[in-house]
Backbone as XML, in Angstrom:
<?xml version="1.0"?>
<chain id="A" units="angstrom">
  <residue number="1" name="MET">
    <atom name="N" x="14.494" y="-10.287" z="78.272"/>
    <atom name="CA" x="14.153" y="-9.054" z="77.587"/>
    <atom name="C" x="15.350" y="-8.646" z="76.872"/>
  </residue>
  <residue number="2" name="SER">
    <atom name="N" x="15.275" y="-7.877" z="76.021"/>
    <atom name="CA" x="16.223" y="-7.266" z="75.360"/>
    <atom name="C" x="16.229" y="-5.948" z="75.597"/>
  </residue>
  <residue number="3" name="GLN">
    <atom name="N" x="17.478" y="-5.159" z="75.423"/>
    <atom name="CA" x="17.230" y="-3.546" z="75.797"/>
    <atom name="C" x="16.495" y="-2.802" z="75.046"/>
  </residue>
  <residue number="4" name="GLU">
    <atom name="N" x="16.443" y="-3.441" z="73.938"/>
    <atom name="CA" x="15.298" y="-2.325" z="72.628"/>
    <atom name="C" x="13.694" y="-2.534" z="73.602"/>
  </residue>
  <residue number="5" name="GLU">
    <atom name="N" x="13.388" y="-3.905" z="73.720"/>
    <atom name="CA" x="12.049" y="-4.124" z="74.698"/>
    <atom name="C" x="11.889" y="-3.455" z="75.560"/>
  </residue>
  <residue number="6" name="LEU">
    <atom name="N" x="13.140" y="-3.505" z="76.715"/>
    <atom name="CA" x="12.988" y="-2.755" z="77.756"/>
    <atom name="C" x="12.674" y="-1.142" z="77.518"/>
  </residue>
  <residue number="7" name="ARG">
    <atom name="N" x="13.564" y="-0.548" z="76.553"/>
    <atom name="CA" x="13.515" y="0.858" z="76.060"/>
    <atom name="C" x="12.152" y="1.108" z="75.458"/>
  </residue>
  <residue number="8" name="GLU">
    <atom name="N" x="11.242" y="0.263" z="74.817"/>
    <atom name="CA" x="10.156" y="0.278" z="74.571"/>
    <atom name="C" x="9.180" y="0.394" z="75.952"/>
  </residue>
  <residue number="9" name="LEU">
    <atom name="N" x="9.396" y="-0.442" z="76.794"/>
    <atom name="CA" x="8.650" y="-0.476" z="77.942"/>
    <atom name="C" x="8.582" y="0.680" z="78.780"/>
  </residue>
  <residue number="10" name="TYR">
    <atom name="N" x="9.926" y="1.104" z="78.830"/>
    <atom name="CA" x="9.903" y="2.502" z="79.730"/>
    <atom name="C" x="9.402" y="3.787" z="78.936"/>
  </residue>
  <residue number="11" name="CYS">
    <atom name="N" x="9.576" y="3.783" z="77.624"/>
    <atom name="CA" x="9.100" y="4.939" z="76.874"/>
    <atom name="C" x="7.526" y="4.973" z="76.689"/>
  </residue>
  <residue number="12" name="ALA">
    <atom name="N" x="6.815" y="3.806" z="77.013"/>
    <atom name="CA" x="5.406" y="3.587" z="77.249"/>
    <atom name="C" x="5.107" y="4.170" z="78.417"/>
  </residue>
  <residue number="13" name="ARG">
    <atom name="N" x="5.951" y="3.699" z="79.634"/>
    <atom name="CA" x="5.687" y="4.055" z="80.950"/>
    <atom name="C" x="5.723" y="5.759" z="81.050"/>
  </residue>
  <residue number="14" name="LEU">
    <atom name="N" x="6.538" y="6.082" z="80.263"/>
    <atom name="CA" x="6.643" y="7.997" z="80.756"/>
    <atom name="C" x="5.523" y="8.309" z="80.416"/>
  </residue>
  <residue number="15" name="GLU">
    <atom name="N" x="4.398" y="7.814" z="79.649"/>
    <atom name="CA" x="3.772" y="8.441" z="79.264"/>
    <atom name="C" x="2.436" y="8.589" z="80.540"/>
  </residue>
  <residue number="16" name="LYS">
    <atom name="N" x="3.060" y="8.029" z="81.601"/>
    <atom name="CA" x="2.118" y="7.840" z="82.778"/>
    <atom name="C" x="2.262" y="8.569" z="83.862"/>
  </residue>
  <residue number="17" name="GLU">
    <atom name="N" x="4.260" y="8.235" z="83.678"/>
    <atom name="CA" x="4.726" y="8.860" z="84.852"/>
    <atom name="C" x="6.053" y="9.461" z="84.452"/>
  </residue>
  <residue number="18" name="LYS">
    <atom name="N" x="6.617" y="10.238" z="85.387"/>
    <atom name="CA" x="7.762" y="11.319" z="85.127"/>
    <atom name="C" x="9.027" y="10.632" z="85.361"/>
  </residue>
  <residue number="19" name="GLN">
    <atom name="N" x="10.070" y="10.953" z="84.448"/>
    <atom name="CA" x="10.997" y="10.548" z="84.802"/>
    <atom name="C" x="11.669" y="10.674" z="85.829"/>
  </residue>
  <residue number="20" name="CYS">
    <atom name="N" x="11.646" y="11.968" z="86.437"/>
    <atom name="CA" x="12.044" y="11.983" z="87.903"/>
    <atom name="C" x="11.723" y="11.160" z="88.960"/>
  </residue>
  <residue number="21" name="TYR">
    <atom name="N" x="10.359" y="10.739" z="88.525"/>
    <atom name="CA" x="10.048" y="9.984" z="89.637"/>
    <atom name="C" x="10.567" y="8.331" z="89.059"/>
  </residue>
  <residue number="22" name="ILE">
    <atom name="N" x="10.499" y="8.036" z="88.281"/>
    <atom name="CA" x="11.278" y="6.685" z="88.141"/>
    <atom name="C" x="12.601" y="6.719" z="88.456"/>
  </residue>
  <residue number="23" name="ALA">
    <atom name="N" x="13.262" y="7.504" z="88.524"/>
    <atom name="CA" x="14.822" y="7.847" z="88.313"/>
    <atom name="C" x="14.859" y="7.615" z="90.432"/>
  </residue>
  <residue number="24" name="LYS">
    <atom name="N" x="13.976" y="8.494" z="91.127"/>
    <atom name="CA" x="13.783" y="8.296" z="92.626"/>
    <atom name="C" x="13.740" y="6.703" z="92.902"/>
  </residue>
  <residue number="25" name="VAL">
    <atom name="N" x="12.822" y="6.394" z="92.360"/>
    <atom name="CA" x="12.501" y="4.997" z="92.664"/>
    <atom name="C" x="13.606" y="3.869" z="92.623"/>
  </residue>
  <residue number="26" name="THR">
    <atom name="N" x="14.149" y="3.885" z="91.200"/>
    <atom name="CA" x="14.946" y="2.797" z="91.093"/>
    <atom name="C" x="16.473" y="3.253" z="91.281"/>
  </residue>
  <residue number="27" name="GLY">
    <atom name="N" x="16.680" y="4.323" z="91.441"/>
    <atom name="CA" x="18.160" y="5.033" z="92.123"/>
    <atom name="C" x="19.064" y="5.170" z="90.875"/>
  </residue>
  <residue number="28" name="ILE">
    <atom name="N" x="18.535" y="5.400" z="89.631"/>
    <atom name="CA" x="19.213" y="5.178" z="88.361"/>
    <atom name="C" x="19.049" y="6.700" z="88.109"/>
  </residue>
  <residue number="29" name="SER">
    <atom name="N" x="20.072" y="7.491" z="87.712"/>
    <atom name="CA" x="19.744" y="9.100" z="87.581"/>
    <atom name="C" x="19.177" y="9.471" z="86.403"/>
  </residue>
  <residue number="30" name="LYS">
    <atom name="N" x="18.671" y="10.468" z="86.104"/>
    <atom name="CA" x="17.814" y="11.402" z="85.779"/>
    <atom name="C" x="18.599" y="11.308" z="83.907"/>
  </residue>
  <residue number="31" name="PRO">
    <atom name="N" x="19.965" y="11.817" z="83.889"/>
    <atom name="CA" x="20.960" y="11.509" z="82.628"/>
    <atom name="C" x="20.771" y="10.320" z="81.695"/>
  </residue>
  <residue number="32" name="VAL">
    <atom name="N" x="21.004" y="9.180" z="82.958"/>
    <atom name="CA" x="21.235" y="7.982" z="82.140"/>
    <atom name="C" x="20.332" y="7.710" z="81.886"/>
  </residue>
  <residue number="33" name="LEU">
    <atom name="N" x="19.113" y="7.549" z="82.611"/>
    <atom name="CA" x="17.730" y="6.985" z="82.010"/>
    <atom name="C" x="17.357" y="8.105" z="80.425"/>
  </residue>
  <residue number="34" name="SER">
    <atom name="N" x="17.609" y="9.301" z="80.204"/>
    <atom name="CA" x="17.493" y="9.998" z="79.368"/>
    <atom name="C" x="18.316" y="9.630" z="78.030"/>
  </residue>
  <residue number="35" name="LYS">
    <atom name="N" x="19.433" y="9.371" z="78.269"/>
    <atom name="CA" x="20.255" y="8.578" z="77.477"/>
    <atom name="C" x="20.105" y="7.494" z="76.878"/>
  </residue>
  <residue number="36" name="PHE">
    <atom name="N" x="19.245" y="6.549" z="77.846"/>
    <atom name="CA" x="18.584" y="5.077" z="77.439"/>
    <atom name="C" x="17.425" y="5.323" z="76.629"/>
  </residue>
  <residue number="37" name="ARG">
    <atom name="N" x="16.764" y="6.123" z="77.042"/>
    <atom name="CA" x="15.350" y="6.696" z="76.340"/>
    <atom name="C" x="15.918" y="6.744" z="74.632"/>
  </residue>
  <residue number="38" name="ASN">
    <atom name="N" x="16.699" y="7.637" z="74.717"/>
    <atom name="CA" x="16.884" y="8.324" z="73.494"/>
    <atom name="C" x="17.836" y="7.354" z="72.469"/>
  </residue>
  <residue number="39" name="ASN">
    <atom name="N" x="18.119" y="6.227" z="73.321"/>
    <atom name="CA" x="18.615" y="5.183" z="72.344"/>
    <atom name="C" x="20.530" y="5.819" z="72.208"/>
  </residue>
  <residue number="40" name="LYS">
    <atom name="N" x="20.608" y="6.275" z="73.092"/>
    <atom name="CA" x="22.180" y="6.792" z="73.257"/>
    <atom name="C" x="23.302" y="5.636" z="73.984"/>
  </residue>
  <residue number="41" name="ILE">
    <atom name="N" x="22.514" y="5.127" z="75.123"/>
    <atom name="CA" x="23.826" y="4.132" z="75.432"/>
    <atom name="C" x="22.607" y="2.933" z="75.987"/>
  </residue>
  <residue number="42" name="ASP">
    <atom name="N" x="23.321" y="1.802" z="76.491"/>
    <atom name="CA" x="22.522" y="0.679" z="76.829"/>
    <atom name="C" x="23.051" y="0.572" z="78.116"/>
  </residue>
  <residue number="43" name="LEU">
    <atom name="N" x="22.145" y="0.023" z="78.989"/>
    <atom name="CA" x="22.273" y="0.149" z="80.499"/>
    <atom name="C" x="23.101" y="-1.020" z="80.949"/>
  </residue>
  <residue number="44" name="TYR">
    <atom name="N" x="24.048" y="-0.702" z="81.727"/>
    <atom name="CA" x="24.785" y="-1.674" z="82.579"/>
    <atom name="C" x="23.776" y="-2.929" z="83.081"/>
  </residue>
  <residue number="45" name="PRO">
    <atom name="N" x="24.308" y="-3.900" z="83.006"/>
    <atom name="CA" x="23.596" y="-5.356" z="83.855"/>
    <atom name="C" x="22.780" y="-4.757" z="84.944"/>
  </residue>
  <residue number="46" name="TYR">
    <atom name="N" x="22.982" y="-4.514" z="85.820"/>
    <atom name="CA" x="22.912" y="-4.097" z="87.085"/>
    <atom name="C" x="21.706" y="-2.976" z="87.097"/>
  </residue>
  <residue number="47" name="LEU">
    <atom name="N" x="21.624" y="-2.067" z="86.430"/>
    <atom name="CA" x="20.970" y="-0.778" z="86.087"/>
    <atom name="C" x="19.732" y="-1.309" z="85.029"/>
  </residue>
  <residue number="48" name="PHE">
    <atom name="N" x="19.926" y="-2.441" z="84.266"/>
    <atom name="CA" x="18.858" y="-3.256" z="83.700"/>
    <atom name="C" x="18.069" y="-4.015" z="84.366"/>
  </residue>
  <residue number="49" name="GLU">
    <atom name="N" x="18.461" y="-4.603" z="85.237"/>
    <atom name="CA" x="17.779" y="-5.449" z="85.900"/>
    <atom name="C" x="16.539" y="-4.338" z="87.182"/>
  </residue>
  <residue number="50" name="LYS">
    <atom name="N" x="17.357" y="-3.369" z="87.447"/>
    <atom name="CA" x="16.557" y="-2.432" z="88.214"/>
    <atom name="C" x="15.583" y="-1.657" z="87.733"/>
  </residue>
  <residue number="51" name="LEU">
    <atom name="N" x="15.965" y="-1.334" z="86.341"/>
    <atom name="CA" x="14.677" y="-0.642" z="85.610"/>
    <atom name="C" x="13.576" y="-1.715" z="85.254"/>
  </residue>
  <residue number="52" name="GLU">
    <atom name="N" x="14.184" y="-3.031" z="84.962"/>
    <atom name="CA" x="13.140" y="-4.124" z="84.577"/>
    <atom name="C" x="12.404" y="-4.711" z="85.867"/>
  </residue>
  <residue number="53" name="ALA">
    <atom name="N" x="12.727" y="-4.600" z="86.758"/>
    <atom name="CA" x="12.013" y="-5.089" z="88.111"/>
    <atom name="C" x="11.104" y="-4.187" z="88.044"/>
  </residue>
  <residue number="54" name="TYR">
    <atom name="N" x="11.393" y="-2.910" z="88.116"/>
    <atom name="CA" x="10.307" y="-1.733" z="88.531"/>
    <atom name="C" x="9.246" y="-1.618" z="87.414"/>
  </residue>
  <residue number="55" name="LEU">
    <atom name="N" x="9.613" y="-1.608" z="86.037"/>
    <atom name="CA" x="8.650" y="-1.536" z="84.978"/>
    <atom name="C" x="7.852" y="-3.090" z="85.179"/>
  </residue>
  <residue number="56" name="LEU">
    <atom name="N" x="8.283" y="-3.981" z="85.164"/>
    <atom name="CA" x="7.384" y="-5.439" z="85.260"/>
    <atom name="C" x="6.121" y="-5.341" z="86.417"/>
  </residue>
  <residue number="57" name="GLU">
    <atom name="N" x="7.281" y="-4.838" z="87.843"/>
    <atom name="CA" x="6.472" y="-5.076" z="89.131"/>
    <atom name="C" x="5.472" y="-3.758" z="89.121"/>
  </residue>
  <residue number="58" name="ASN">
    <atom name="N" x="5.692" y="-2.806" z="88.600"/>
    <atom name="CA" x="4.499" y="-1.721" z="89.028"/>
    <atom name="C" x="3.810" y="-1.184" z="87.516"/>
  </residue>
  <residue number="59" name="HIS">
    <atom name="N" x="2.999" y="-2.356" z="86.557"/>
    <atom name="CA" x="2.671" y="-1.873" z="85.369"/>
    <atom name="C" x="1.268" y="-1.956" z="85.625"/>
  </residue>
</chain>
């Protein structure tokens, strides 16, 4: 999965869940998730794996 594919999956999930909940569950800070969502940064591999696992497990 690419950064862009994960970003699209994350943005779609935000229609159902709040960013603060996803941040709490994954351990990724809200500012990092916000910057990722707005295409300002790409996630480090370990953060990418955390978010990918959460989004794929809880769809």
